[in-house]
C-alpha positions in Angstrom: 98.8 91.0 103.4 95.9 92.8 104.9 93.3 94.9 103.1 91.2 97.2 105.2 87.9 97.4 103.4 84.2 98.3 103.6 82.0 96.0 101.6 79.8 98.6 99.9 82.5 101.2 99.3 83.1 101.4 95.5 86.8 102.1 95.9 87.3 99.1 98.3 85.2 97.0 95.9 87.5 97.6 93.0 90.6 97.0 95.1 89.1 93.6 96.1 88.3 92.8 92.5 91.9 93.3 91.4 93.4 91.4 94.4 91.0 88.5 93.8 91.6 88.4 90.1 95.4 88.5 90.6 95.1 85.7 93.2 96.8 87.7 95.9 96.5 85.9 99.3 95.1 88.7 101.3 93.2 88.9 104.6 90.2 91.3 104.2 89.4 93.2 107.4 85.9 94.8 107.2 86.1 98.3 108.8 83.2 100.0 110.6 83.5 103.6 109.3 82.0 104.8 112.6 84.7 103.1 114.7 87.9 102.8 112.6 90.4 100.5 114.2 93.6 102.0 115.6 95.8 99.8 113.3 94.1 101.3 110.2 94.7 104.8 111.5 98.3 104.0 112.3 98.9 102.9 108.7 96.8 105.6 107.1 95.9 108.6 109.3 93.2 109.8 106.8 91.3 106.7 107.8 89.6 106.0 104.5 89.4 102.6 102.8 90.8 100.7 101.0 94.2 100.4 102.6 96.6 97.6 101.7 99.3 96.6 104.1 101.9 94.2 102.6 105.3 93.7 104.3 106.8 97.2 104.4 104.3 98.5 101.8 101.2 100.6 102.5 98.9 101.6 99.6 96.1 104.0 100.4 94.5 104.5 96.9 92.3 101.9 95.2 94.0 102.4 91.8 97.4 101.9 93.3 96.3 98.7 94.9 94.8 97.5 91.6 98.0 98.3 89.7 100.1 96.6 92.4 98.0 93.5 92.2 98.1 93.3 88.4 101.9 93.8 88.4 102.1 90.6 90.5 99.8 88.5 88.3 97.7 89.4 85.3 96.6 86.2 83.6 94.1 87.8 81.1 96.0 91.0 80.4 93.8 93.5 82.3 96.7 95.9 81.9 96.3 95.8 78.1 100.1 95.3 77.7 99.5 94.0 74.1 98.0 97.4 73.2 99.8 100.3 74.8 97.6 102.9 73.1 94.5 101.2 74.5 96.2 101.1 78.0 96.8 104.9 77.8 93.2 105.5 76.7 92.0 103.3 79.6 93.9 105.4 82.1 92.3 108.5 80.7 88.8 106.9 81.0 89.5 105.9 84.6 90.6 109.4 85.5 87.4 110.9 84.1 85.3 108.3 85.9 87.1 109.1 89.2 86.9 112.8 88.8 83.8 113.7 86.8 81.4 110.8 87.1 82.1 110.3 90.8 80.9 113.9 91.4 77.8 113.3 89.3 76.9 110.0 91.1 77.1 111.8 94.4 74.7 114.6 93.3 72.3 112.0 91.8 72.4 109.6 94.7 72.1 112.2 97.4 69.9 114.7 95.5 68.0 115.6 98.7 71.3 117.1 100.0 71.6 119.3 96.9 68.2 120.9 96.5 69.4 123.4 93.9 68.3 120.9 91.3 66.1 117.8 91.0 67.4 114.2 90.9 66.3 114.1 87.3 68.5 117.1 86.5 71.5 115.4 88.1 70.8 112.2 86.3 70.6 114.0 83.0 74.0 115.6 83.6 75.5 112.2 83.9 73.9 110.8 80.7 76.6 112.0 78.3 78.9 109.6 80.1 76.4 106.7 79.7 76.0 107.5 76.0 79.8 107.4 75.5 80.2 104.1 77.4 77.2 102.5 75.7 78.7 103.5 72.2 82.0 102.0 73.2 80.4 98.8 74.4 78.4 98.5 71.2 81.7 97.7 69.5 82.8 94.9 71.9 81.8 93.2 75.1 84.2 95.2 77.3 85.5 98.8 77.2 88.8 98.2 75.4 89.0 94.6 74.3 87.0 91.4 74.0 88.0 90.7 77.6 87.8 92.7 80.9 90.5 95.3 81.5 91.6 97.5 84.4 89.2 100.1 83.1 86.2 97.8 83.3 87.0 96.8 86.9 87.7 100.4 87.9 84.4 101.8 86.4 82.2 98.9 87.5 81.6 99.9 91.2 80.5 103.5 90.4 78.3 102.4 87.5 76.7 99.8 89.9 76.1 102.6 92.3 74.6 104.9 89.7 72.3 102.1 88.4 71.1 101.4 91.9 69.7 104.9 92.5 66.7 104.4 90.2 66.8 100.8 89.1 63.5 101.0 87.3 64.7 104.0 85.2 68.1 102.3 84.5 66.3 99.1 83.4 64.5 101.0 80.6 67.1 103.6 79.8 68.4 103.6 76.2 71.8 102.0 77.1 71.4 98.3 76.3 75.1 97.6 75.9 76.1 99.3 79.1 73.3 97.5 80.9 74.4 94.1 79.5 78.1 94.9 80.5 77.0 95.7 84.1 74.8 92.6 84.3 77.7 90.4 83.1 79.9 91.8 85.8 77.3 91.5 88.6 76.6 87.8 87.6 80.3 86.9 87.4 81.9 84.5 89.8 84.6 87.1 90.5 82.2 89.9 91.5 80.1 87.5 93.6 83.2 86.3 95.4 84.3 89.8 96.4 80.8 90.8 97.6 80.3 87.7 99.8 79.7 88.7 103.4 
């Protein structure tokens, strides 16, 4: 199994999280986005990461890679199989993260490219999402259970990116449960392992 990855890419990050958690023996090939290898482009002409190549299987979307890994091995029920209603709600939350929050993070992080509004304006637009997640995390340590789920791992990389735009602001923002959740992930052995150079 080979995973074509880029260390700081949030989509590649979450694919690596799931593969590591599921104990899939995979070779990680770090890709230079300025000089994409021919073997990556042969597998996936769009040339984005992550791409997983396993036997006759090629997966080009991070969420597909995560679900494939968890179907192989899911020791702590990241798929929330014990609670199908929660699993459905988790899928909906991931879809909103990938569609709406991703767009907001881009505007906020690269505000100089979108001079129609200030960085503060773009940050404020994303805050309703932070409010919602913080309220959810006030009830339990993770988004859907007292243990991590697919949703937690899928949302983590974009939230890390958001928090890194203005770390001082995020450190004092009124989202203590969200901040604690993020910190727990960043300090976890799993996250440190997938971010090792």
